[in-house]
C-alpha positions in Angstrom: 31.5 7.0 -24.4 29.6 10.4 -24.3 29.2 12.3 -27.1 29.9 16.2 -27.3 26.2 16.9 -26.9 26.0 14.9 -23.7 29.2 16.3 -22.2 27.7 19.8 -22.8 24.6 18.9 -21.1 26.3 17.8 -18.1 28.3 20.8 -17.8 25.2 22.8 -18.2 23.5 20.9 -15.7 26.5 21.0 -13.1 26.7 24.9 -13.3 22.7 25.3 -12.8 23.3 23.2 -9.9 25.8 25.1 -8.4 24.0 28.2 -8.9 21.0 27.2 -6.4 20.8 28.5 -3.2 23.1 26.4 -0.3 19.8 25.3 1.4 18.0 24.3 -2.1 21.7 22.2 -2.9 21.5 20.4 0.2 17.9 19.5 -0.1 18.1 18.3 -3.5 21.3 16.7 -2.9 19.8 15.0 -0.3 16.7 13.8 -2.0 19.3 12.4 -4.9 20.9 10.5 -2.5 17.8 9.0 -0.4 15.5 8.9 -3.1 12.2 9.9 -1.5 10.7 13.0 0.2 9.8 11.1 3.3 13.2 10.2 3.8 14.4 13.7 3.4 11.9 14.9 5.6 12.8 12.4 8.3 16.7 13.2 7.9 16.2 16.7 7.7 13.5 17.1 10.7 11.6 19.1 8.0 8.0 18.7 7.0 7.4 16.4 3.8 5.5 19.5 2.4 8.2 21.8 2.6 10.9 19.7 1.3 8.8 18.7 -1.9 8.2 22.6 -2.5 12.4 23.0 -2.2 12.6 19.5 -4.3 10.2 21.1 -6.9 11.7 24.8 -7.0 14.7 23.5 -7.3 14.2 21.2 -10.6 12.3 24.1 -12.2 15.2 26.5 -11.4 17.3 23.8 -13.1 15.4 23.3 -15.8 14.9 26.9 -16.3 18.7 27.4 -16.7 19.5 24.8 -18.6 17.0 25.7 -21.4 18.5 29.2 -21.0 22.1 27.9 -21.2 21.3 25.2 -23.9 19.5 28.1 -26.1 22.9 30.1 -25.7 24.9 27.4 -27.4 
């Protein structure tokens, strides 16, 4: 069973994910499902370095938003 704090964190993560641009969401979702940059690169026909940049940017954006929203709670 989740505690109230865990539920709040999941809610904040969900909000942060939905605030990403549609392309960043697609790349990150694909990365989470496939599990590797190489698989995402092959699936999306985009260079692996570009995929890596989008995944890193998305993770950093989510972390920034989570920290901001968590401090507001």
